[in-house]
N, C-alpha and C positions, 0 to 999 in steps of 0.2 A: 665221493672220490677222495682218495687218501692223499694228503699232502706229501711233498718230498721231504727228505731228511733235513733240508735247509730250514724248514718251518717247524720241525718237530720240537723246537725249544719252547713253544707255548704262545705267550702273548705277543701279538704283532703291533697293536695300537690301543691306547687308553686315553680317553678325554672326558671332560666334564661338560654337561649340557643342562639347560633349563627347558623342561618339557611343558608345552602349553596345550590347551584343549582345541584351539582353532587357530587358523592363520591370522584372523583379525586381531585376536588378543595378543599374539606374538608381535605383529607389526606395531600395534598400539604401544606395547611396552618398550619395544626397541626405539620407537620415535620419541617417546617421552623421556628416555634416558634416566629413569629413576633408579635409585640404589636399592631399596628394599624389593624383594621378590614378591609378586602378588600372591594372595592366599590361594588362588586357584591354580597356580603353577607349582611344579615339582622339580627339585634338583636331582638329577640322575647322572650315573657314570656309565659310559659306553666302553666295552672291552672287546676287541677283535682277537680271537685265539685261533691257533692252527695246530693244536696238539695231535689229535687223531683225525678230527674233521674240522674244517673251517667253520667257526660259529661266531655270531655277534651276540654279546651278552649285555643286558641292561641291569645295572646294579643300583641299589638304594642304600643310603647310609643308615645303619642300624644304631650305632652308638658312636657319638663323636669322640668320647673320651678314649675308647679302646680302638678307634679307627677300624672297626670291623664293618663288613658289608653283607648284605643279603641279596641273593639272586632274585631279581624281579621278573625277567623274561629272557628267553634265548631264541635265536633264529638261525637257520642254516642259510648258506649262500643262495640256494634255490628259492628261498622265501623273499628275496629282495625283488620287488615288483617294479618300482620306479624310483627315480631320484630327481628332485627338483630344487634348485637353489632359490632362496628367497632373498628379499632385500636385506642388506647388511650381513650379519653373521647367522642368519636363519636358513633353515633348510626343511624341506618336506620330503620324507622318505617313507614309502609304502612298504611295510613288512607284513607278510602273511595276510594281505588284503586290507590292512588297516593303516591309515595315515598317521604319522608321528611328526609333530611340529617341534623341532629342537632349535634352541638358540645357543651357539657356541660362544666361548669366552673371547675368541679372536678369529679373524679370517683364515689364518694358517691352519687352525684345527679343523675348520669346516672343509677346506680343500683337501686336507690330508685324509679325512675320513672318506670323502666321496671318491678320491683317487684309489684308496685302498680297496673299497668295495668293488669298484670297476675292474681293478687289476686282478684281484682274486677271482672274480667271476669269469674274466676272460681266460685265466689260466686253467681253472679247475672245471669250469662248465662250458668252455668254448663259446660263451655268449656273454653279452653285457646286459644289465638291466635297461629298462626303458628310461632314456634320458630326456628331461623336459627343460627347454631353454638352455641347453648345453650339449656339446658333442664330445666325443672321446678325445679327439686331437686337442681341442681347446683345453680340456681338463689336464692333459699331460703337460702342455706348455705352462699352465698355471702352476702345476706341481713343481716343475723344474725351477720356475721363478722363485717359488717359496723356498726351495732347498738352497738355491743360490743366495737368497737374502739371508737365510739362517747361517750358511757357511761364512758369509761376509762378516757376520757379527762375531764369529769365533776368533780367538787370539792367534791361532796358528796361521802362517802364511800359506797362500794357495799358489801352486805352481802354474804358470801360464802355459797355454797350449802351444804347440809347435808352430801353428799357422798364424798366431796372433802376436803382436809386438808387446802388448800389455794386457793385463787382466781387465775384464769388464767391470766397470765401476759399480759400486752399490747403488748409486743414484739411478743408473741405467736399469739395473735389475728391479729397483722399486717402481720405476716408470712402467716397465713391462708388466709387473705384477698388478699394478692398478688398472692398466688397460684390460688385462685378462679378467679381472674382477668385474669390470663394467660389462664385458662380453657375457660373463656368466649370468649377470642380473638381467640383461636385455634379451639373451637367447640368440644373439647374432654374432657371427665371427667376423671380426674386423682386423686388419693388419696392425701389428704392434709397431709403433714409431718410437724412435729414441728420444723425440722431443718432449714426450709426456713427462711432466714434472710432479705427478701425484705420488705420494709416499705412503706405503702401508703402515698403519699404526703399529707400534711395538707390541709384542705379546705380553700379556699380564704375567707377573711373577707368581701369582697364586695358582696358575693352572699347572697341574702335574700330569705330564704325558710321557709315554715311553718312546721318545723320538729316536733314540739310538737304535732301539730294536727295529723300528719302522725303516730307518735309513738302511740298516744292514739288510733287511729283507728286500727292499727295493733294489739295492746294489746287486744282490744275488740274482734278482730277476733280470736285470740288465746284462749281467755277465752271461747268464744262460742264453739270452737271445743272441749275444755275440758269438757263442760257441756253435750255434746251429748253422749248418752250411747254407749259403745263399745260392740256391739253385737258379734263381732268376738271373744271377750275374754270370753263370757259366754258359759257355757256348759249345754245343755238341757238333762234332764232325759227322754228319749223317752218312757220308760215303764210307768212312771207316766203320761206323756202327753197322751199317747194312752189309758191308763186305765180310764181316765176321760170320754172317749167316749164309754166305755164298748165294746171296740174292741177286738175281738178274732180271732185267726188264723183259726178257723174252718169255716169261711164263712160269718162273719158279715161285710164284706167290703161294701156291698150295703147300709146297715143301716148307716154306718159311712159317706158315701158320701152324703146321703140325709140329715143327721143331720148337716153336714158342710155347705151344700147349704142353709139350712133354717137359720142357724145362720148368714151366710154371707148376706143374703137378709135383715134380721132384722137390721144388722149393717148399711147397705147402706141406709135403710129407715130412721134410726135415724140420720145419717149424713145429709141426704137431709133435714129433718125436722129442724135440727139445723141451716143449712145454710139459709133456708127460713126465720127463725125467726130473724137471725142477719143481713139480707140484708139491711133493712131500716136503722138501726143504722150505718152500714158501709157507706151507701150512704150519710147520713147526715154528717158524719165526713169528707168524701172526699170533699163534697161541701164546707164546712167551710174552709178546707185547701186551696182549689182553690181560694176562695174569698180573703183569707189572702194573697196569693201569688200575686194576681192581684193588691191589694192595695200596696203591697211592691214594685211591679214593677213601679206603678205610682209615688210613693215617690222617687224611684231611678231615674226615668226620670227627675223629678223636680230638684233633687240634681245635676244631670249632667248639666241641663240647667243653673242653678245658678252658677255652677262652671265655665262654659264657659263664662258667662257674666262677672264674676269677673276677669277672666284671661284677657279678652279684655280691661276692665277698667284699669288693671294694666299696660298693654302695652301702652295704651293712655297716662297715667300719665308719664310713663318713656319717651315717645316720646316728650311730652311737656317740660320735664326737659332738654332733650338733645338740643332741639331747643333754649331754653332760654340761655344755655351756649354758643351755636354757635353765637347767636346774640351779646352777650357780646364780644366774640373774634373778630367778624367782625368789630364792632365799633372801637376797639383798632387798628386793622389792617388798617382801612381806615385812621385814623389819621396819622399813620406812613407812609401810602402810599402818602398822600398829601405832606409830607415833602420830600419824594423821588422824587415826580413829579416836585417839584420846582427845585430840583437840576438837574434833567434831562433836563428840559426846558432851564435852564441856559447853560447847556453843548451843546445844539443843535443849538445855534446861529452860523450863518456863520460869517467868519472873514472879509468879504468884500461884497459890494453890488453886489451879483451874478446876480440878475434879470436885473439890469440896463446894466451890461456889456454884458450879453447874448443877450439883445435886440438891443443894439446900437453899439456894437463894430464892427469895420470894418473887413471884410473878404478878402479884396483885397490886403493888404500888409502883410508882414511877421510879423510885430509887433502886428497887430490886431489878426492874427492867433495864435501867441504865447500866447497872453492874453486870448483868448478864450479857448485854450488848458488848461491853468493854472486854469481858473475858473471852467471849466468842471471837471477837476481832483479833485478840492476841493469839488465841489458839489457831485460828485459820491462817493468820500471817505466818506463824511458825511452820505450819504444815506446807504452805505454799512456797516459802523460802527454801525448805529442804527439798521439795520435789523439783523446783526449778534448777537446783544445783545438780547437773547431770553427772558430775564426777563422783558424788557420794550417794546419789539416790538409789543405786543398785546394791549397796552394801547391806548384808543381811541384818546387822545390828541396827542400821538406820531404818531399814524397813520395819523392824520390830518396834522401834520407837514411834514411827509414823502410824503403825497399826494401833499402838496404845493411845495416841492422840486422837485417832479417828474413832476409837471406841468411846472416848469422852464425847466426841461430837455426836455419835449415834445415840448415846444415852440421853443427851440433852434434847436431841431432835424428837425422840420418843416422848420425853416429858413435856416438851413444848406443844407437840401436836395433840397430846391427850388433854392438856390444859385448854387449848384453843377450842377443841371440840366441846368440852364442857361449858366454856364461857359462851360460845354462840348459842348453844342449846338453852342455857339459863336465860340469856337476854331475850331470846324468842319467846320463851314461856312467860317471862315477866311482861312483855309487850302484849301477849294474848290475854293475860289476866286483866291488865289495865283496860283493854278494849271491851272485855266482857262486863266490867263494872259500869261502863258508861252506856246507859240505855237511851240517851237523847239521840234523836234522828237528826242528822245534819249532813250537809253536802260538803264533806271534807275527806281528804286522803291523808292519813297520817304517815309521814315519812320516817326515816331512820336517822335523823340528824344527831340525836344524843348518842345512839349506839355507834355511829360512825366516829364521833369524837372520842368515845372510849376506846374503840379498836385502833384508833390512829397511833396510840403508843406502841403497838405491837408490829408496826409496819416493817421496821428494820429486821426484827427477828423472823417475820414471815418471809422476807426476801432471803435471809440466810437459810431458812428451812428449805426453800425451793432449791437453793444451790447444793444442799447436802442430801436431802432425801425427797425426791420429787413425788414419790408415792404417798408419803404422809402429808405433803403439801396438798396433793390432790384430794385426800380425804377431808381436809379442812375446807377446801373449796366446795366439795359436794355437800358437806354438812351445812355450810352457809347458804347454799342454794336452796336446800330443802327446808331449812328452818325459817328463813325470811321470805322464801317463795310462797309459803302458805299464808303468811301475813299479807303480802301484797295481793294475792288472789282474793282473799276475803275482803280487803279494803276496796278493791275495784268492783267486786260484785255488789257490795253494799252501796257503792257510789252510783252505779247504774240503776239499781232498784230505786234509790231515793230520787234520782233524776227523773225516772219514769213516773213515780207516784206523786211527787210533790211539785216539781219545777217545770215540767214539759207539757205544753199544750199538744194534745193528740188529735182532736177533731175540730176543724174550723167550722164557723157558722156558714149557713147557706149563702149569705151575702158576700162572704169572703172567697167563694169558689166560682165567681162569675167569669173567671178567666179560663175555665175548663169547657171544652167542646161537649155538647150534649147530643145524644142520639135522637134527632128530630125526625118526624114523619110528616110528609105533606101528601094528602090523598089526592088522587087524580079524579077529576070530575068533568063536568061540562061547563065551558064558558068562563072560567076564572081560576083563581088561586085560593087555596084554603090551607093555612098553616095550622097543624095540630100541636097540641101541647106535648111536653116531654112524657115519655111512657112512664107508667106508674112505678115500675120497678126501678127505672133509672132515677126518677125523681126521689124515690125513697132512699136510694143508695147515696145520692149526692147531698141530701138534706138532713141526714142523721146527725144528731148533735149529742155530744157526751154531756149528760145532765150534771155529772159530778164535777166537771171542769169548766163550767160556764164563766168566762172572763170577758173583759172588754174585747170586742172583735176588731177594732181598728188597730192594726199592727204598727202603723206609722206614728200614732199618737201615744203609744205605750211608753211610759217613762221607764228608764232603766235605773232602778233603785240599786243602792249598794248592797242591800240585803236581798239576795236572790230568793230566799225562802218566802218572802212576802208576796210575790207575784210570779206568774207563769212566764215562760219564754218559749219561742217557736223552736221547732225541731232542729232547723239548721243552726240556730243560735246555740242550742243545747250541745250539738256536736262540737262547735267551736269552743264552748266552755269546757267540754270534756278534755279536749286535747291541750287546752291551755293549762289544765290541771295535771294531765298525765305526762306531758313532755318534760317539765322540770324534774319530776320524780324519776323518770327513766334515765334522763341524762345524768343526773347527780349520782344515782345508784351505780350505773355502769361505769362512770368515771372513777368512782370510789373503788369498785371491784378491780378495775384495770390497774390502779396504782397499788392498792393494798396487797393484791396477789401477784404483783410484778409481772403482769401479762405482757406488757410492752418491753422490747429490748432496749433498755436505757442504760445509764451508768450503773453497773453492778456493785459499786463500792458502797459499803455500809456507812451511812451518814445519819445524823440526827435530823428528825423532822419536827417542825413546829405546826401549830394549828393554822398558820397562814396558808399552808398547802391546801387546806379544805376550802378556802375561799374561791379557788378556781375550778371547783368540781362542777359548777352549774354551767360552765361554758362548753358548748359542743366541740368535740375534737374531730380532727380530720381522719379520713379512712386509713386504717392500719396497712402498712406494706407487707407485714409478715402474715402469711396465710394461716399459720398455726395459731397466732395470737387472735386473728379475726374469728377463727372457728371457736375459740374459747369464749369470746365475748358473745357470739351468737348463742352458744349453749347457755350462758348465764341469762340472756334475754328470754329464751324459750322456757327456762325453768322458773323464772321469777315474774315474767310479765306476759303470760299466755292469755291475752285479752281479745284475741281475734274473734272467737266465737261469741263472746259477750257483746262486742261492738256490732257484729253483724246482726245479732238478735235485736239490739237497740235500734239499728237503722231500719230493719224490717218493721218494727213497731211504729217508728216515726213516719215512715213513708206509706203506711197502709192506706191512708185516706187522702193524701195529696202528695203526689210524686214530684211536684215542682220544687219541694224542699231539697231534692237531691242536688240541685245546682248550687245552692248555698253551702251544702255539705262538701261538694267537690271543691269549692273555693277554699274552705277551711283546710281540707286535706292538701291542696296544692300549696298553701302557705307552709304547712309542715314539711312537705317535700322540698320546697325551696330552701328551707333552713337545714334539713338533715339529709338532703340528697347525696352529698359527698362526705358524710360523716362516718364515724366508726360503727354506727349502730345499724348494720346492714339488714338484720331481720326486722327491725322496727320500720325501716324504709320499705322492705318487702310487704310488711303488713299494711302500710299506707297505700302502696300500689295496688294490692289486692282489693282494698276497700274502694279505691278509685275505679277500678275495673267493674266492681259490683255496682257502684252507683251509676256508671255509664250504661251498663246493661239494663239496669232498672229504669233509667230515664228513657232509653230507647224503647223499652216495652211500653212505657207510658205514652210516648209519642205515637206508637203503633195503635194504641187504643183511641187516641184523639183522631188519628187519620181514619180509623174504622168508623168512628162516629160521624165524620164528615161524609164518608162514602155511603153511609146508610141513609143519607138525606134523600127523600123521594119527593117528586114534584107532580102536582095535579093542576088543572086549569079551571078554577071557578072565579077567583078574583085575584087582583094583584096584591102581593103581600109586602112589597118594599124590600128592605135589606134582609138577606138571608142570615140566620142565627150565627153560623160559623164566621161569616164576614164581619158581623158586629162584635163577635167574641175575640177575633184574632188580635185586634189592637190591645185589648185588655191582657191577652196572653203575652203579648210582647212586653207590656208594662210590667207584668209579673216576673218575667224572665230577667229583664234588665234590673229590676229592683233586687232580685235574688243575687245577681252577679255583683252589684255595686254596694248593697247594704251590708254584706258580710264583712267588708273591709273595716268599717267603723266598729263593728261589734268585736271582731277578732283583735283589734288593737286595744281593747279594754284590759286593764289589769285583772288578774284572776284572784277572786277573794276566797276560793274554795280549797286552798291548800294550806298546810301548816308549815311549809318550808320557810326559810328566812326570806325577808323582802328582797335581798339581792338576787335571790334565785327564783323569784316568783314567776318570771317569764324568761325563756332562753334568749340568749343574745341573738339578735337578728330576728326575733319573733314578734315582740311587742312593738307596735307602731310601724312595722315594716310593710311595704306594699304587698298586697295579697296577690299571689300568682294565679291568674285566672285564664291561662292559655287553654287548658283542657276544658274548663267549664265553658269558656267562650266558644270553643270549637263545637262542643255539644249543643249549645244554644243555637249557633249558626246553622248547624246541620238540621236541627229541629225546625227552624224557620224555613229552610229550603224544602224540607219534606212536606210540611203543612201547606205552604204556599203553592207548591206544585200540585198537591192534592186539591186545593181550592180551585185553582185554574182548571184542572182536569174535570172537576165536578161541574163547574160552570159550562165548560165546553160540552160535557156529556148532556147537560140539560138542553143546550141549544141543538145538539144533534138529535136528541129524542123528539124535540119539537118539530124539526125540519123533516124528519123521516115521514114519508107518506103524504106530505103537503104539496099542493100545487104551487109551484114557484111563479106562476103567471098572475097570482093574486097578491100583490105586494101589500095591500091594505088588510090582509087577513088579521083578525083581532089577536089571535094567539101569537102570530109572528111579531106583531107590534108589542104585545106584552113581554115577549122574550127580550126585545131590544131594550124595553124600559127596565126590565130586571137587570140586565147586564150593565146598563148605564148607571143605575142607582148603586149597585153593588161595587162596581169598579171605581165610581166616583168616591164612594165612601172609603174603600180600601186605599185609593190613591191619596186622598186628603189626610186620612188618619195616620197611615204608615209613614208618609213623607214628613209629617210634622214631628215624628219621633227621631228622625235623622239617624237611622241605624245603617251603618255602612254596608253590612251584609245583605240588607233588603233593598238597596238602591236599584239593582237590576230588576227586581220584581215590581218596584214602584213604576219603573219605565214601562214594563210589560203591561201593567194595569192601565197606564195612560194610553197605550196603543189600543187596547181593547175598548176602552171608554170612548176614544175619539172615533174609532171605526163604527161602533154601534150608534153613536150620536149622529154621525153623518147619515147612516142608513135610516135611522128614525126620522130625521128631518126630511129626507127625500120621500118618505112615506106620507108624513102628515101634511106636507105642502101640496101634495097632489090633489087633495080635495078642494082647497080654495082656488087654486090656479086652473085646475081642470083641463079644458080643451086648449087653453093657451100653452100650457106645459107640453101637452101631447103634440101640438102642431110643431113647435120648435124642436122637439125631440125627433120628429120625422124629418125635419129639415137637416138636422145634424146627421142623421143616417144617410140621407140622399147625398150629402156633400162628401161622404166617404167614397162614393163610386161615380159621382157626376160633377160637372162643372157648375159654378154658381148660376150661369145663365140657363142651364138645363133644369134647375130646381123649380123655376117658375112654371115650366110646362107640366111638371108632376103635381105641384101644389100651386094652384092658380092664385093670383092676387085677390080675386074676389073672395076666396075662402079666407084669406088672411084678413081682409077688411071686415068680414062678418064676425070673425073671432075677436078682433080688436074692439069692435063695438060692444061686444058682450062683457068686456072687462074695463069699464071706466074706473076712475079713481074711487068713487063711492063704493062700487062693488068690491074692489080690492080691499078697501078699509073694512067693510063688513066681514069679508072673509078672514082678515087678520084678527078681528075681534073674536070671531068664532074659533079660530085656531088657537088663540091665547087661552080661551076657556078650556079647550080640549087639552092643551099641554099642561095647564094648571091642574086639571083633574088627573091627568096621567101621573104627575109628580106630586100628588097631594101628601105623600108620606115624607116629603122632604121637610125636615124640621126647621131649618134656618132659611129655606128658600134659595140658597145659593145654587143648587142644582137647576132650579127653574130659570134663574137668571142666565146661567151658562147656556142652557138649551135655547132659550129665547134669543140670546145674542147670536147663537149659531144660525137660527132661523133668519134673523135679520141679515146676516152676512150672506146667506144663501139667496135670499130674495134680491139683495142688491147685486150680487154677482150674476144671477140669472137675467135681471133686467138689462144690465150692460151687455150681456151676451145676445139677448134678443135684439137689441138695437143694432148691434154689429151684424147679425144675420140679415136683418131687414135691409141695411145699407149694402150688404154684399149681394144678396140674391134678388132684391126688389129695389134697385137704386132709383129708378125713374117713376115710380108709382106715387110717390109723395105720401106713402103710408107711414104711420108711426104710432107708438103706444101713447094712449091718451094721458098717462101720468108719467111724471119724470122721477128721477132718483131722489131729488129734493122732496117731492111730494111723498114718496115712499118712506123716506126717513122721518118726515113729519107724522105720518100715520103711526110709525113705531114709537115716536116720542109721545104722542097723545096717549097711546095705550099704556106706556110706562107711567105717565102722570096719573092716569085714572086708576091704576092698580098698584 
């Protein structure tokens, strides 16, 4: 729809807004009242124009200097979908289906824009947009309040209306404006009261709006509305109107209808004729207007183009001016820079001829080495001082001078590394020649004390070499490993060979292996026990003796002479001697390498070192915190001390004939682990742990063989054999194990005579005289005790089970059953007395278990043997006991008459009982004839005495209970019975 000529002048309204992405961001910014605009918000300008068509334009600032704008978006009136006022100066307007959240500079601009959109839509579209939280009437009232407030601020006086005595005050207008604003925010229409005292905040001076144009446009709108006739206020005289048509009530309605239709058709024809006549003129006017607009658009495009060119030219001129000023500043700075460079060059001169000294100074004597250290220190201090000065370090001339000084350093590093490579190689060759000249076989490990003292002078230079050229420093390290690693490997190999061939006892005598379980066989026959000898193959294996190494077999009486070459030592002692010799060498060498090659991260300052530093090399050091340094130390150990395979072979050689030496070896290794467990020599600790694992496995295998020997014991019944071999051997095995655990302590504490290192470093700190850690060895021994004792008990139980299978339990005096009880009594008594006397804590539970088995079988044996001398007396009272379980005492006499009791009591007078005891004593003495000291016989006989006494008391109680009035009693008393036992004891 085309606007009227009153709006053809163009812009109706212009205002500035801040555009947000969402309502939440707008309200957050408005409530915070922060001055800077958020980064996600945009400043835009809204312009409402009515040139040809009413449009709403959104402009963005293109260039602040030239005050030019670019068109961002345009909308027509029909694209306004909804209008919603937000809290404060914000509003939400939906244009073309998209919501736009705008924050105005003041409340007046917000109301003005909303009122303009609603008014223009009502005029040209005959409809208003969808209003949210506001209605059209409220918006008009608010607009009038805003205009009144603005006019009140103008300097010109306002003429009062005819009906009012005085103009409305500005305070009243402000009150009405505030009330209306509250209505807009809440969406409810409330009456405006004059008592409201809220004042609208003043408009900001920075907002540029075309308020004059808007006011003129709105006044024209109001004037147009006043000129329109108010048909509602006119009152028509219907009689006069109907009289003109000659209408009567008596039936002229059809004539009136025809007359009205005729006049209506005549009016329509006249209107069509007028429209046809004016069409050509209207088309001509529209064509001229379109031509004029096209020309204006072309002119506007040229103006925009020229404006852009002028802006670019201004920017170029400004850039040229800035560059000119920069060139002037640069020229002045360069002059000042030349003066500073002259001063810097003067300060960079070295105090002495560094190049000549580094090239030709001797490295063979101490004076030359000190001079080189001093010159290197001066050179490196100069380079470091220049590099630390960030103001001059990037100057080309300074970089050239630094490159020159670094070339001196590179030249000397190459010379030093080449010298050290040759020096280490020559020292290793000299050491090998000295070793080859000596043909004497001795148990010694030649260390590198003299070589270390000579290399100590180069420690500062080696640290400097590492800081300058790590690659050349690494070459020296590898050469040192290779040269002296071969020396140590040969020394250790010769040491092990000499220990095997000269100093170590390999095969013990048969008398010295009585602690080992042998594979015994007992053949099964009729009527008794028969113990066979050890099988021929087993006996041959256990009794083989090395003829070439026959020495005194008594290990406890062997004197430990200072000269180890004069007599042999046991394998576990040999292992202790080996590690007493190896540990100081390994500790000293790795500590020297750690300091000489600067592996640890300590003070990097070059200082002079004296020989006092070497005195602390024999002390073990703590574990390194730097993983890289620890890795280098491990590499040195692997390259120079690869002894694991040699030690394993030596252990296999030592343990081939007696694996019990593994316990003593484990004690020695645990002593080393206690000393070096948390030290810096991790691979050496791993080596010790692997050896410990190997010894534990070997000892477990040995225990398996002993258990197998016990399990292979077979029993037959021809005669009684007394104590079983493995029961007799077990206490000796315990003595052997305890001696291995305890005796290693004294031997390990001895000083080592087999090394050539200084006396101060003969034994590592914490090694000599220290308590030997026996936790793992003691655990292995305790586990061995448990396994062997369990096997012994299971074997004895299996013998009893084999004996009882297929036998008639109704014959308690069966000879084989009696022999079984005798066997258990003898063996458990021997086990209990021997093992308890040794007071081993881990064996206490097994001592108690053996006592239980011994007591149980003794009681059963006594019950069997006393049955023959007591005979019918015992059987009678057993029947009485059984009857009492189901009858009263009075009823017992009906089942077992007193006459029967009288006859039985007559058969066992005192003399008969005494004869029976004498026969019983001979029988018991015969059964336990294998008892060496007679203690077991005394214990069994004492048990028989207690059983007789207890039975006699019980018999008297049963007679008094079941036969109270018969007057019957046993012919001998307890005192008589004790007298019989006393006489037997005196006679035997």
